[in-house]
N, C-alpha and C positions, 0 to 999 in steps of 0.2 A: 408374361411370366409372373406368377404370384410369389411374392417373397416378403419376409419380415426383416426390417432393418434394425439392428442394434447399434446404439451409439454410446461410447464411453467418453464423456466430455471432461477434459482437464483444462488447466489454466493455459497450457501451450500445446495441447495435443487433442486430437480426435481419433479414437479408435472406432472402426466401423466393421460390421459384418452382416452379410446377407444370408438368410436361412430360407431355403426353398419351402413353399407351402403346398399341400395337396388341396383338393377341392373342398375339403372340410375345414381348411385353415390350420391344419396341423403340420408341424415341421416334418420334413421328409428328406432333407439333404442340405449340404453346405454348398453355397455358391461362391464363397470367397469373401475376402475383406481386405482391409488395409489400415494404414495409419497416416495421418496428416500432422506434421510438426510445424509449429510457427512460433514467432516471438509473442510474448504476452504483453508487450508494451510497458514493461516495468524494469527498473534497475535490479539486477540479480543480487546486488549487495544488500540493499535495504528494503526492497519491495516497493519503493515509491514509483509513481508514474514517470515515464520518460518525459512526459509533457512538463512535469515540474522542473526537471533539469534544463529544459529549454526555456521555460517561462521565467525562471529567476534571472539568468543572464540577459534574457531579452528585456526584462524590467530594468536591469542595470544600464543596458545600452540606451533604452528610451529615456531614462532619467538623465544620463549624461548628455544625450542629444538635446533634450529640452533645456538643460542648463546652458549648453553652448548657444542654443538659439536665443534663450533669454538674455544671456550676456551680450550677444551680438546686437539684439534689439535695443538693450539698454544703452550700449555704447553709441549706436546710431542716434538715439534720441538725445543723449548727453551732448553729442556734437551739434545736433540741430538746435538745441537750446543754448548753445554757447558755453556749456560746462566742460567741454573737452576740446582740445585742438583738433583740427582736421588732419594735420600732418602726423603720420604714424611715428616718425622719429621724435616729435615733441611729446606725443603720448607716451612713448617708451621712457622718456626722461622723467615723466611724472611718477614712475614706479619707485624712484628714490625717496619720495615723500613717505613719511610714516603714517599710514592710514589710521592707526589707533590714536596717534597724537591729534590728527585732524578731526577725528570724531569727538575727541574730548574738548578741544579748544573751540569747536563750532558752537558750543553752548554759551560761550562768553565773548567771543569777538567775531568780527566779520571775516569770512574766508574769501579768498579770490575765487572767481568762477571755476577755475581749473582745480583749485584745492577742494571746493565743494563737490565738484564732479568726482574727484578721486575718493572722497569720503563716501559718497553715495554708491559709487561703483563697488567699494569694499563691502558695503552692507549686503550686496547681492551675492558675494562670494560664498558666504555661509549664512544661511537665513535662520538657522536654529530649528529645533524640533517643533512640528505642528501636530497637535493632538487631533485625532479623528475618531469620533465616537464609534464609527462603524468598523474600524480596524483595530483600535486599541481594546485590550481586554484587561481583565483583572489578574493577568499572569505576573510572575515575578519580574520579568524583564521590564515591562511597562511600568510596574510599580517602582523599580529602582530609578528609572529615568525621571519619573514625576517627583520622587523623593529628592533627587539631586537638583532638579529645577527649583524646588522649594528651598533647599539649602543655598543655592546660588542667590535667590532673591534676598534671603536673610543676610548673606555676606555683602551684597551690594548695598543694602540698607545700612549695615554697620560701618561700611567703609566710607559712607558719606557721598558715594558716587550717585549721580543723577541718572545715568544711563549705563547700559552694559558696556558701551564703548569706553566710557570714562573709567569704569572699574577695571577693564582689561588694560587700559593704558597705565594705570597705577601699578598693576601687577608687572607689566612689562618693564617699567622703570626700576623695579626691584629685582629684575632678572628671573621672575617667576613665569611658569607656563601660562600661555593664554589660549591654547587649543583645548577643546573639550575632549579630554582623554580620561580613562578610568583613574589614572594616578593623580589627575588634577582635582578630582573630587567634586566637580560641578558639571552641569549640563544646561546650556541656554535653550530657551524656547522661542518660537517665532514671535510671540507677542512682545518680547523684550526688544527685538529689532524694530518691530512696528512702532513701539512707543518711542524708541530712539529717533526713528525717522520723523515722527510727528514733532518731537521736541527740536530737532535740528531745523525742520521747516519753520517752526514758530520763531526760532531765534534768527534765522538767516533770511527770512522772507523780506524783511525791510531793506536788506542790503543788496538784493538782486531783483532783476526785472522779470522773474518767472511769474506767469499767471497761475491762478488757482487750478486751472485745467491742466497746465503743464506739470505742476506738482502732483496732481492726482494721477496723471499718466505715468510718471516715474514710479509712484508708489504701487500702482497696479502692475507694472512690469516686474518690479522686484519681488512682490509678495503674492502674485497670482498663483493659485494652485487649482488644477483641474478637479472637478468633482468625481467621485468614484463611479465607475460603470456599474449600473444596477445588476444584481444577480437574478438570473432567470430561475424562478422556483420550480418550473415545470407544471404540467397539467394535472388536474384532479383525476383521481382514479375512477370517479363515477360521473361527475358533472362535466359535460363537454363544454369547452370554452372557458372553464373556470380555472384560475391559477391556484396552486396549493397555498394553504394558510401558513403564516409564519408561526414558528413554535412559541414565540414570546407572547402572542396574543392571549388574553385571559380565556377566550373561548377554547383555543387549542390546548392550553394547560388544563382546563377543566375536563376536556374530552380525554386526555391522557390519564388523568387521575381517576376518572370514573371507570375507564377500561381496567386499570390496575385493581381498583377496589372490587369490581364485579368479577374479576378473575381469581380473587382470593378464595382459598379453600382451607378450612380449619380441621385438624385432626386431633381429637382429644383422646386420652388413653382409654382403650377398650371400645372406642366408637369409630365408625367409618368417617371418612372425610365428608365435609358438607360445605355448601356455600354460606356466606354470611346472610343473615336476615337483613331486610332493608334498614331496620333500625341500627343494626351493627355496622352495616355499610355506611350509613350516614354519619355515624360517630367517627369512622375512619376518615371519611371525606372532610368532616369538620376540622379534624386535626391537620390533614394535608393542606387544606386551604390557607392555614395560617402559620404553618411551620415549614422549615426547610426540608425536613425529612421525617420519616417515621421508622423507628427501630422496632425489632421484634418484641423485646421485653416491654416496650411502651405499649405496643398493640395488645399484648396479652393482658396488661393491667387495664387498658382502656376498655376492652371487651369483657373483662372479668372472667377470663378463661381459666380452667383448672391447670394446676401445675403439670408439666410434661406435655402440654399441647404444642402442636407444631403448625406452621402456616406454609403453604406450598411455595410461595414466591421467595421465601428465605432459605438459603442454603449456605454451603461453605464459601461460595463465591459472591454472595449477595447478602448484606446485612441490613440494608435499609430500602425503603421505598421513597422516591423523590416526592417532595411536596410541590406546592405551587411556586415554581422557581422565580417567576416574574414578581409575584407578591413578596416572596422572601427577600428580594433585593430592594424593591421600591418601598416596602413597608418598614424598612430599617428605621430605627428610632431617630437617626440623624437626617432622614429625608422626609417621607410622608408620615411615618409612624403608624399608629392605629387608625389615623384618619383615612388611610388608604382603603380600609375595609368598609368605611361609611360612604364611600363614593358609589354611585350607581355603576352597573356593568357598562353602560354606554360611556360614562366618564372615564372609567379605567381603560377601556379600549381606545378611546380618543387619545389619552396620554401616551399609551404604549405606541400607537401609530406615529405620533409626533416624534417620539424618541427614536423610532426605527427610521423615519424619513429624514431626520435632521443630522447633518454631519458636524456642524460647528458647535463646540461646547459653549461658546459665548452666546450663541443663539438660543440654546437650551436654557442657559441661565436667565436670559431675558424673559423668555416665555414662562418659565417656572415661577418667576417672581410676579410678573404682571397678570398672568392668567390663572395660575394654580395656587397663588398665595404663599409660596414658600419663602423662607428667609434667604438672605444672600448666601449664608453658609450651607443651608440645605440645598439651594439651587446649584451651588458649585459641586457639592457632593453628588447630586443627581447627574450632572453633566459628565462626571467621570465614571459613572456606573455603566457597566455593559449589561446587555440582556441576553437571554438564551439564544443561541444561533441555530440556523437550519429551518427546515420546513416540514410540515406534516405531509402525508401522502394524500390528504384530502383537502378540499377547499372549505372555506367558511360555510358555504351553502350546504355542502354535504354534511359537515359536522352539525350544523343547525338542525338537520333532519334526523340524524342518528342520536344525538345527545339526549333529547327528551325521552326517547324510547328506552335508552339505557338507564337513565336516572329513574324513570317511573317504574320500570319492570325488573330492573336488576339484571338485564340480559348482557351477555358478553358481545363483543364486536360482531362476530359472525352471525349470532342470533339476531342482533339488531338489524343488520344488513338485510336479512331475509324478510324482515317486517316491512321494508320499503319496496313496494311492487316494482318500481322502475329500476331498482338496483339488482334484484335477484340475489343469487348466491355470490358471496364476496370474492370468489375466485373464478366465477364463470364468465369469461370474456371470449367465448368461442366465436369464431367468425360465422357469418351467415352464408358464405359462399366458399366453394373450393377453388383454389388456384392451381394452375398447371405447374407453376414453379414458384419458389420462394422469392418475394420481392425484397427490396431493402427493408430491414427490420423496422426502421423508423416510420415507414408507411403504415404498418399494421400494429405497431406498438407505440403509437403517438403519446399515449397517456404516461409512458415511462420516460419519455425523451425530453431534453431541454435544448434550447437554442434554435428552435425551428423558425425559419423565415419563409413564409409562403410566397413572398415576392421573388425569392431566388429561383433560378431555373431548375427544373426537375432533374436535369442531367447532373447537377451537383447535388447528389442525394443527401449528403450530410447537412449542407447549408439549408436545403429546402425542408427536409423532414426533421432535422435535429438529430441528436444522438444520446446514448446513455452516458452518464457521467463517468461510469467505471470503465477505464480503458481496456481492461482484461476482457470484460464481457462484450464490449463493442467489437473487439478483434475476434473474439470467439464466435459471436453470432454471424459476423461476416464470413468467417471460414466455414461455418455450418452451411450457410447459403451456397457458397461455391461448391462445397463437396456434395451436398444433397442434390443440387440442381444438375451437377454432372452425372450423378447416379441416375437421376430421372431421365436425362438425355440418352444415356446408354442402355439402361435396364427398365425404364418406365417407373411409374410411381409405386412405392411400396404399399402393400396392403395395410401394414401397421408399422409404427415406429416405437421402439422402446429405448428410453435414454437413462443413463446413469450419470449422475453428476459427481465429479471428484470433490472430496471434502474441502480441499483448499480453494476451490472456485467459489464456494459459498461463504468464505471468510473475508473479513476486512483485513487490512494490513496488521492491525493490532491482534486480530485473531490468529493470523498466520504466524506472527512473531511469537505469540503465546504457544501455538502448536509446535513451532520449531524448538522452542525452549523445552517444552514438555517432552518432545521426542528425544532431544539430547539428554535430558535427565533420565529418561527411561533406558536409553542405550547404556548410559554409565551404570545405572542400577543393574541392568542385565549382565554387564561385564563383571560386576561385583558378585552377583548371584552365581554366575558360571564358576568363578574362582571358589566360592563356598561349596558348590556341588562337587567340583573336582577334588577339593580338600577332603571331602567325605568319601572319596573313592568311587564316585559315580560319574558316568559320562553325562554332561549337560544335554538337554533336549528342550525344544520349545515348550513341551508339556510341563516339564519340571520347572522351567522358568516361570510359567504361568502359576503353578502351584505355590512357588515361593513368593511371588508378588501378592497373591491373595493372602497367604499366611502372614506376611508383614502388615497387611491392612487390618488384621483381626486382633491387634494387640489391645488388651484391656489391662491397665496397670503395667505389671512386669511380665505378664504371661500372654501368649497367643492362644486364643480360645476357639474351640469349635462353637459356632454361633448357636447350634441347636442343643448340644449336650452341656456346654459350658466346661467340658474337660480340656485341660491344657494340651496343646499340640507342640511337641518338641520339633526342632529342626529335622532330626532324623526321621520322625514320623511324617513330616510334611513332604519329604521326598521319597517316601516309601509307599507301598501298597496299602498301608493302614489308613490313608486318607484319599479322598476323591474330590474332584471339582464338581460342584452341584449347581444347577440353575436355581436361583431363588424362586422365580416364577417359572412354571413348567415350560420348557422349550417347545413342547408339542402344541401348546396353546398360544404362545407368544412369538415363537420363532426368533426370539431375542437371544442371540449368541454373544452379545457384547460382555466385556468384563464387568460392566455395571450390573449385570444380572447373574453374577457368579460369586460363590464363596467356596472356601476350602472346609470340608467337614470330615468327621470320622466316617468310615465306610458303613458302620451300623446305623448312623444317623441318616445317611443317604438312603439306605434300604427302608428305614422307618418313614421317612418323608414321602418316598415314592414320587410320583409325578403330580405333586400337589403344591399349592402355595403354602408358606409357613403357617398361615392362619388355618387353612383347611386341614392341615396335617396335625396341628398341635394345640388348637384353641381349647380343646377339652381337657388339656393337661393329661394326656394318655400315658399309660405304662406299656411300652412296647419292647419285646424281647428282653424283659427284666430291667429296663431303664425307664426312669420317670422323666417326662418332658414337661416343663412348666412354661406356658406361653408368655407370662409376664417376664420371666427371667430371659427368655429369648428376645423379647422386645428391649429389655435393658441392655443386652449385649449388642443388639442391632443399633442402638443409639450411638455406639462408638464407631460405627462404620461410616463411610462417606455418605453424604446426603443423597446421592443418586442411587444408593442401595437401600438406605434406611426405610424409605416409604414402602418398599416391596415386602416388608415383614408385617405391614399393618393389615387390619381386618378387611379393608376395602381395596386392597392392592389390585386384585384382578379387575374389579369394577373400574377403578381409576385407570388402569391400563386400557381397558376396552372402551371406556366412555370419554373421560377427560382427555386422554391421549388418542382416542378414536381406535376403532377396530384395526387390527394389524393390516388386513388386506386393503382397507381404505387408505391407510398411511402409506403402504407400498405403492398403491396405484395413483394416489393423489398427493404426492409429497408437497408440502406447503412452503418449503423454503423459497424465498424470493427468486433466486436465480433459476431454480428448477422450474418454477412457474413461468419465468420469462422464456426459457428454452422450449418448454412444452407448448406455451401459448404461441410462440413463433412458428413452430413446426406444424401446429394444428391448422394453419392457414392453407395447408394442402388438402384439407378435407372439410366437409360440412357436417361436423359431428352433431349439431343440433337436429338437423333434418334426419340424419341416419339413426339418431337415438343411441349411439354407442361411441365409446372412446377409441379413436384410432391412434392417438399418441399418448403413451403412458410414460410417466417418470417414476423411477424407483431409486431409493437411496443407496442400494447396493449392499445391504447388510448380509445378504446371502451369497454374494458373488464369490467370496473366498471359499465358502463351504462347497458350493457347486463346482468351482474350479478344481478343488481337491478331489471331490467325489468322481468327477469325470476324467481325472488324471491329466489335466491340461497343463499343469505347472511344469511337467517334465517334457513338454513338446519342444521347448527352445534349447539350443545348445547353451551350456554354461549354467544350467539350473542347479547342478550339483554344488557349484561354488556358493550358492545361496543357502542351501539347507542340508546338504548331504544326500546320499543315495536313498536313505529310508524316509526322509521327510523333505522332498524338494519344495523349495519356495519359489514364489514368482520372481523371475529374473528381471529386476528393474533396470539392469544395465543393457537391456535389449528393448528398443522401442516397440517391438512386436507384441510385447505383453499387453499393450493397449488393445490390440486386435483380439487377443484371447479373451480379455475382459468383455469386449463388445460381443464376442460369440456367446459368452455366458448370458449377457444382458438380453440378447436376441432370443434366448431360449428360456428366460425367466418369464414364463407365461402365467396368466391368471389361473389357469388350470393347475399348474405346478404348485402355486402358492396354496390353492385350496386343498390339494392332495396332502401337502405337508401339514396344513392346519387340521385336517380331519383324521390324522393317524391315531392309532391306539393311545389312550391317555397313559398307559403304563410303559410305553416304549421309551427307552433311554436314548440319549443323543446318538449313539453309534447306530442303533437300529433305525433311527430317523434318517440318518445319512445313508445307511444301506438301502433304505426304501426309496431313495430318490432314483427315478428311472433315468435311463440314458436319454439324450435329447430326442432320439427317434429310434425306431426299430433298426437293427443292423448298423448302428452307429459305428463308423470306422475311424478310430483315432488316428491311424496312420495316414488316411486321406487328409485329415486336418493338418497333420504335421507337414505333409507335402505342400499343401496350400500355403502354409506359413513360410516354408522354405522358398517358395516362388514369389512371395510378397516383396515388393519394393517399397520402402518407406518414402513417402512424399514429403520433402522438405521445402518450405516456402523460403526461397532466397530473396533477399532485398536487393533489387536491381535499380532502385531509385523511385522517384515520384512520377507516376503516369502523367503524361502531358508535358513534362519538363525534360526534353531530350538531353540525355547525358548527365542529368543531375542525380547525384547519389545522396543518400541520407546519412546523417551522423555529423558529429563535430568536425569542422574543417581543420581546426588547430587547437592547441592548448590555450588556456586563458591568459597566460603571462605574455605581456608585450616586452620585447627586448630592444634595447638600443644597439645600433650597429657600430662596432669599434673598427673592424677591419677584417681582411681575409685571414682564414686559418689554414690548417693543413687538410689534405685530402678532400678539398672542395667544401670544407666546413667554413663557418664564419665565427669570428670572435664577437660575442655579444655581451651586453651588460644589462642587468636587471636589479631592481630593488627587492631585497629579500629580508623578511623578518629574522632577526637574530635568534628568535625562539624556534625557528625551523630546525636548528641543529640541536637535536634532542639527546645526543650521546656525546661523551668526551671525544670519541673518534671523529664524529661528524663536525664537532666544533673545531678540532685541530685542522681538519681539511678545509672547512668552510672559511676560516679566517685567512687562509693562504690566498683565497680568490678575491679578497676585497680589493677594489680598484684603487682607492685612495691610499697612498703609501703611508701618510701620517696616521690616518685612522687605523690602518692595518697594523702598524707597529704598536700603537697605543693599546689596541684591543688584545693583541698577542701578548704583550707584557702583562696586562691586567689579568688575562686568562691564566698565564703561567703562575702568577702570584696566587690567584684564586685556587688553582688546583693544588698548590703546595700547602695551603691552609684553608680548606673548605669550612664553611660554617657548620656548627653543630646540628645534628639531625633534629628534626622537630620532635617534641614530646608526643608519644602516642596518645596521651590523655588530652592533648590540645584539641579543642573542638574544630579549629581551623586547619589542623594538620593535613586534612584531605586535600586542601587547596594548595598546599605548599609543594614546591618542586621536589621530585623524588630522585634527582641525580644532579651532579655538579653542573652539567651543561645548561639545564633548565634554570637552575639557581643563578648561574652567572648571567644568563640572558635577562632574568628578572631584575637582578641587581643593577646591571648596566642601564636598563630602561627606567629604573626608578631613582637610583642614587647617582648614576653617571660615573664618568671616569675623567681623569686629567688629560687634556689635549691642548698643547700650546699655552699652558699656564692658566687655563680656565676649565671649570667643571662643565661637562657636556653629557647629556643623556642620549643614549643611542638605542633606538628601537629597530631600525632597519639599516641595512648596509647595501652598497652597490657592488654587486658581484660580477666578475668577468668569468666567462666560460666559453668553451669552443663547442658549437652545436651545428647540426644540419638544420637550417631554418629556411623559411621562405620570406623574402623581402616584400614589404608593402611600399609601393611607390606613390609619391605625391601626384595627384591627378593633373596638376598644372605643369610641374617641372619634369615629372617622370623620374625624379631621383628617389631612391629608397630612403625612408626616414625612420622605419622601425621594422621589426621582424617577428614572426611567430614560429613556434615549433609545430610542425604538422602533427595531426592527431589521427592516426589510422590510415589504412590503405583502402582505396576504393575497389580496385580489381587488379587482376594480373593479365597482361597481354602476352600470349605465347606466339613467338615468331619463328619462322623457318629461315635460316640463313642460306646464302647461295650454295654453301657446301653441303646442305641437307640437314645440318644440326638444328635442333630446336633450342631456343633460349627464351627465358621468361623475363619480362620487364614489369616491375611493380609500379602501378600508378597511384600516387598519393591522392587522398580524398580532396585535398586542397587544390591540387592541379586539375583534377577531373571536373571541378565546379567552376573553373575560370570561364568567362564568356567566350574567349577565343581558343578554348581547349580543342586540340586535335590529336588523336592518338598517333598520327603520322610524325608529330614532333618528337616522339619518344622511340621511333623506330631505330633498332640497334645497328642497322645497315641500310643504305639506300635501296638495295635490292631485296631486303628482307620481306617475306610474305607473312601477313598475320594469319595464324592458324585458328586461334580461338581466344575468347575473353572469359576469364574465370572470376566469379564472385564467391564470397563466403557462402556456404550452403548450396552452391551449385552441385549437381551430380555429374560424375564422370564415370567412364567404364574403362577397364584395362583387361588384358588377357592374362589369366593366372592359371598355369597348368592346363591350358586348353579350355578353360572355363571362363565365362564372362564374370567379372567381379565389379559390382557397382559400388562406388565410394562417394563420400561427401567431402567437399573442400572445407577444411577446418581452419587453415591458416595460410596466409600469403606473406612471405618475407624473403628478401634477397633472391637467390637462385633456387630456393627450395619451395616445393609445393607440398603441404602437409595434408594428408588424406586419411579418412577413417571409413570403415564400412557403413553403408547407409543406415543399418539398424543399430549401430553402437550408440549407447546412451550413457548418462551419468557424467561424473567429473572426468573427462577423457584425459586431461593432463595428468591428474593424479593416478589414474588407472595405468597410463603409459609408464609412469615412474614406478609403479608397484610391481615388484619382481614376481609376486605370486599370481598376478592377474595376467591371463594369456593375451589380453588385448595389447596391441602395439600399433603406433602410428605407421602409416606407409609414407615416408618422407623422402622424396627423390627430386632430382633436378628434372626439368622439362625434357631434356634429351634422353635421360634414362627412361622416363615415362613413355617417350615416343617408341622406344624399343619394346615396350609392353603393350603397344597398341592404344595409347591414351586417346580418348575422344570424349567430347562433351555430349551428354545425353539429355534429352528433354523428359519431363515427367509432368503429368497433370495431377489434379487434386486427388484422384482415386488410384494413383500409382501406376498408370499406364506409361510405359517407357517408349521414347522415340530414340532409337539407336542407329546412327549412320553406319555403324559397322567398323571393324578395325582396319579393313583394307583401305578404306577411303582416308582414314587418318594417316596410315603409314605411307600411302602414295602421294600425300600432299594434295588431297582433293580440295573441295570447296571449304572455305573457312567457316567455322561454326560461329 
């Protein structure tokens, strides 16, 4: 069967649709489609990778494990060297000795062996901050630490103390803080402890029988730190077996700057855009090589361009071009200065490689003074300087081939790649053979992957082939593989695949955050505009909202002007028939229907412009229908528009659109966004496009999807569309997952022929005529048939049942981070536990009142309660709004009280005590952690999340559900039988979140997704429901409501667990089996 596959790829969804093809390859029918929903591997709150949430706690655990191991190793050696007693009780007694006093007096008198051991053991407890050039950066936090380290050295010197330990001992005698906290105002570094160890060794060596080797062993145990694991840069895009070049290398920096300079286009008033001459380009490069950045006004002066000239790379979002970042940092006057530029390329590269490879600042200082001739101050400054991070996509070998071509000929990157025979086109990595099914993506996209280990077994695909660093794309490509391979298994290989990539999938986290903020601002602006339109006595509509948005953009001074006539447009005119939305560059030639290609103009200006560019219509300053149009005035008004619209008014706008931005069809068919290329390149492994000489996998950005969906009347196919836009203008119902399938249907029918038909239409056709001219997907297209196919579609949800190969193991946090001490049994099976809690956690007066009641220590509880009541009665004056530091001051009494107690302290037992944390008692349901040797519980954790729900049938025939916590499910000896509610109870099914179940509803099968598991209730939602379900359930105007029932009630509805594969094929055991208590699911 011949068919074309359309794929709508999102961050956590794949919509797909199959269109039947006739013998000529034309669409002739709909075969059906579906939707696959899965997790994108990111935290929904902030968009960070879930791997980060695991990595940070894992790092903390490893750090503590290493500390405990180091402490144990040190203790064993101290005992072996005679510096600690072998008896545990005697060692416990030594804790009464003041270690700060011992560290101080060790400089002047002989210590006993056990006193020396106590002092050395204390040095290991807190070793101070150790700077690492590879992880430290020039950010504020690191700068503050280094500043406090410098302040501490100054204070030690002024106090007359010889070591950090002696300084802290003096502070301790005066009752001052010795811990490195923000309020203490200092921060020790590792070198201070190492210097102290050396001085203690020097003073105590003659009093003890320790050998030099033993002293060295103790120092190595206390101060050893593992080197950082090197980062895998990944493979070069062109050169096999070559790693990518580091961004900090002078060669990589030069390559980036030449790319930027060769991409510059200058537009002077009245002239088309042009490339820089080689002489102009070299002036720009000369500036970039020695400066941190290049600003637009500086460039205009440097190139002596006329006033009013613009440069393409500068816009509202970018005001500078980066210079040679490495040189800007190393050529600082306090480091190499201008001497950096007198060094040869080989010398500069050698220095940068040394800086990249060396972790220890002191090693850099030594090399800089001995080999590079820097002064001690300059060497120290250099050791603290960070270099640009990250890697290029190319290796040094590839850059060395491309750079001379770009420098000599002024070519851009793509043009230079085509000059290297073995590289070919920069995006042509089509396979040489067709595969029957998609393999793991790392096997065919090795140049994009990192972490490959060829020695690992191939069955472990990720370990052997590596993976993409982006978790969202990694998951997405794996889901594409599963879905497409299943389609091939069932329907055979598609003749052609067309993919549309969701915008958010192409964005970084910063881009997504920016987009979310922009969308939020647009929504707020639209609400404001709706109110304005209603106040004018008109019903708001999407069209009027767009008109108002454009009207607001066109403000010049105090008036909103028509860009073509210069006539002011009032608010009333903006929402009336006196104005129209016009495409700046003709839609018939560009098919660009974005807001960036639209303005609001008077109706007569629209008629005068017709289907032409502003330059073509008005550059002769014509008088049309009695109105004079002056092109220079139009350009002046255009300069007040956003940068993405401004250039469209220039003389060469159409040439720029067709050439610099490439022809529309090429852009539609060969989208160059990185992730779009990744998806297209991966799917192309199903074909041998080189041999066939045609493209079987096409990627489109989807600009026309909304227009085609509206033209073909597809937005109204799903129930609930009227909630989105009303009867007259139905919008895509994003609260229904099946809208992805509709988009995939449109994508499958966005053919090259359709794009050409749109591009070849009459130049005088307006947008409506263009839309009207779009043909149906095929002759006798039946929209009702498509509606029925959508109604029969079951959305496939990927449920997380745990890690394959680890029987019974479920993914997710087993418990909360806080460890609790066990006080005793509580009520209803709970436990009374105690934990240390920051007082600053209580952020409101109500929280503080309640929190103080739970403090375990009676004296502290009473003292804090008294101080809090006094504080509430006479709170401090509010900070002055003019105070620069007022932003950092507490904004309510509870936070102010917590800060006051932590810094100034309170009276307890006749002495001043600062309080940062308190021990709180509370009654919780926790899981005890037992000592491996004694079996006694010594701490407890609060479980975090449920693993699944076991549904049992009792002897009386009733069903009951038992929730299994994730912590319990991951115990080595876990058995679900231990949670059986009755000895004779029979397990009916196990339900995970996102599993699908079916019930009978009015004689019809209803397929639902498991949304929540808690207590005796099972919360379900229809398989197609999307959006914020909790909020929708609470919204009285939204028809969606959860189906929340007990297992026994659901039994009466014929509840059974159903299976579903990647393409939505259901496996339903049927209601009779479930009701009769048949085989457990």
